[in-house]
C-alpha positions, -999 to +999 in steps of 0.1 A: +122-379-279+158-382-278+183-386-302+222-382-307+237-353-329+254-372-358+276-337-359+289-337-320+271-367-302+254-349-279+218-358-269+190-337-290+153-335-275+125-332-299+089-336-301+062-365-315+031-360-322+001-391-328-001-376-360+032-378-380+023-351-404+024-324-374+054-334-360+088-314-363+110-323-393+138-306-379+156-300-350+185-273-341+218-293-316+220-272-291+257-280-287+271-276-327+245-256-335+238-277-365+205-277-383+192-319-383+166-335-401+148-358-369+149-393-375+121-412-391+110-444-371+087-455-396+107-453-424+138-464-405+155-433-412+186-420-389+188-383-377+206-360-404+227-328-409+211-306-429+235-275-425+264-262-399+252-227-387+274-207-381+276-193-342+261-159-337+274-150-304+244-120-301+219-148-299+203-150-268+193-187-279+225-204-275+231-229-248+265-222-223+277-257-237+277-238-271+307-214-260+330-246-245+332-254-284+335-221-297+366-216-276+375-248-284+375-244-321+388-206-318+418-215-291+432-241-315+449-223-346+454-194-321+479-219-300+497-228-335+500-192-346+517-187-316+541-216-321+551-206-352+558-166-342+580-176-306+597-200-339+605-171-362+612-146-332+638-173-320+623-177-285+626-216-292+667-217-299+676-222-263+654-253-265+667-264-299+704-258-285+694-280-255+685-306-279+717-306-299+742-306-272+747-339-270+746-341-304+783-357-313+780-375-291+745-391-294+744-389-333+755-429-341+730-441-316+703-418-328+706-437-364+710-468-353+684-470-331+665-455-363+679-485-379+672-514-353+636-499-345+631-504-388+617-464-394+620-450-425+638-415-435+664-401-456+694-419-445+709-388-430+737-404-409+733-437-423+743-434-450+774-404-462+778-393-498+819-395-500+823-392-539+805-382-571+815-384-608+805-385-634+779-363-661+754-370-688+774-376-719+792-400-745+828-388-736+852-401-713+843-402-675+804-393-690+775-415-688+745-419-709+727-448-692+756-463-665+735-497-651+759-516-643+789-514-616+816-541-608+846-537-587+884-555-587+908-562-561+931-531-569+899-506-567+892-500-602+858-492-609+840-506-636+812-493-657+791-507-682+765-486-703+733-503-708+733-496-746+762-495-770+784-517-747+808-490-738+828-502-701+844-474-686+872-479-662+879-455-632+909-457-604+894-458-566+891-421-561+869-418-598+896-409-621+890-420-654+917-445-671+905-462-702+875-477-717+865-506-739+839-521-758+819-557-752+790-559-778+777-529-795+743-542-806+732-561-776+720-546-740+744-554-713+726-563-687+750-578-656+788-569-648+812-582-622+850-584-618+871-610-596+897-597-574+925-603-605+907-582-627+890-601-648+855-589-661+823-607-668+798-592-690+761-610-697+748-596-729+726-620-749+721-646-725+763-653-726+787-647-700+818-633-718+850-623-699+874-600-704+905-586-694+898-550-672+921-529-678+924-537-715+893-548-726+906-579-741+882-607-751+888-638-731+862-660-742+832-670-729+815-689-701+807-721-709+775-738-699+757-767-704+722-751-705+735-727-731+725-693-734+700-673-711+717-653-686+703-622-670+729-609-640+760-616-629+775-610-594+816-615-584+817-640-548+842-640-520+861-673-525+872-656-559+840-677-580+803-659-593+768-664-591+747-656-624+709-655-629+695-679-655+661-670-675+659-700-705+627-719-695+629-712-656+645-688-633+673-710-624+707-695-603+738-708-610+771-711-590+806-712-608+844-715-594+870-694-601+876-718-636+843-707-643+833-746-633+793-750-622+798-761-586+759-758-578+726-751-595+692-742-580+664-748-606+632-728-607+646-708-576+616-683-577+591-697-594+593-731-571+584-706-543+558-685-555+544-703-587+551-676-609+572-677-631+605-643-626+617-634-661+644-605-641+659-617-619+690-598-599+716-616-578+738-609-546+759-628-521+773-625-487+806-637-473+793-666-460+776-679-493+742-674-490+728-661-523+696-636-524+682-632-556+663-603-563+627-612-583+617-578-593+583-591-612+578-607-579+587-574-562+604-598-532+637-611-521+645-652-517+673-659-496+691-695-506+716-707-482+752-720-497+737-753-503+709-736-526+682-744-504+659-718-499+661-706-464+633-670-468+614-646-486+608-613-479+597-579-496+559-574-516+546-551-537+535-518-525+552-486-515+551-489-477+583-496-459+597-534-471+577-531-496+592-527-531+580-508-565+600-517-594+630-526-579+665-518-597+693-539-582+705-561-550+739-560-529+745-573-496+774-557-470+803-570-454+773-570-424+754-594-441+726-563-448+708-568-476+705-535-502+678-531-527+671-504-546+637-492-562+622-459-568+618-447-530+654-451-530+677-477-514+660-501-488+682-518-464+668-555-447+692-578-424+701-613-434+668-625-424+648-596-442+637-575-413+636-539-429+661-517-412+663-483-432+655-464-464+680-441-476+677-416-504+704-416-535+710-384-564+691-406-593+679-447-596+702-467-585+703-494-614+736-510-600+750-515-568+786-531-554+802-531-519+842-527-517+864-548-493+858-512-471+822-522-469+818-487-490+789-487-517+792-479-552+763-469-570+756-467-610+730-443-613+726-438-652+744-404-657+767-406-626+787-427-599+783-426-560+803-436-533+787-439-497+799-447-467+777-463-438+776-467-401 
């Protein structure tokens, strides 16, 4: 009788007897030398491996096929060791030089291929850190929990602390200018600035306006639905978009005068049938609105008329999936940037995953300037990136 070895798949012969008790219980595979329990046809039991017997080169009963497997086992690690030794002594340097000779001319194209091909990575070549400022502390230019960031038309950088209501003001190069206080008792949930330097702060579900350079209070934004706002972003036309969560997850668009021009009721829950308690918002230059549902782990796109267009992203740790997302922003090319524990993931405007790049710290707040440079509030510091 013959059966296939469960270890290597080689055919194994064994003898049967009329008396099952007299039949051999075990047999050895001549190829991998495994000790096998023969199949029991009566009980329906397949052949099983009992133990893997070490090869003895001096044993007279080893078949020729065994040496083939032995040489293969020994050859693979030997090749690996040889490659490692050659690398250490510089034998592969000429090859590396040859591969790197066209680095200057092909680096950009290579990175673009990575983006268009949807590969993951650390984003080297895609995002370059060009500015970093701040450290841990409560002094001027220092942060304890910076989660919000905004830019005005003059290049001023506004950074909001989650607790304590402190808003610090920096110039375009990260030099500390001044600071002022919003509500010191309530968490600062959202921050935006228009081109004229008016800063919008979301606290206690209300949007309050301040003079950016001085912190002078300019009063709240009136809304018929009352309190319930959770995030805010400035738009290219001088207005802003806000997320409203009271009773339902609405998105509200305002013009530059603070008047409501459009509302998207139940923006996320109407799509997923799941309520969203923490919505982050972003907008592109065409008027499209992107809503990041942090509890839904997904991004929802709406056109300028408020019509739902697309949903992308899902919960998970793979490329294009989200795990505890923090913030969302859209650059001048219409690419969507979403931060989570993996770093910053980049999608095109239709939701196709492009790239992931790492940042130094959690990217809790993100915003782009007119030069398509990305500013990130990362709790203890502020980072600035240029992008391809």
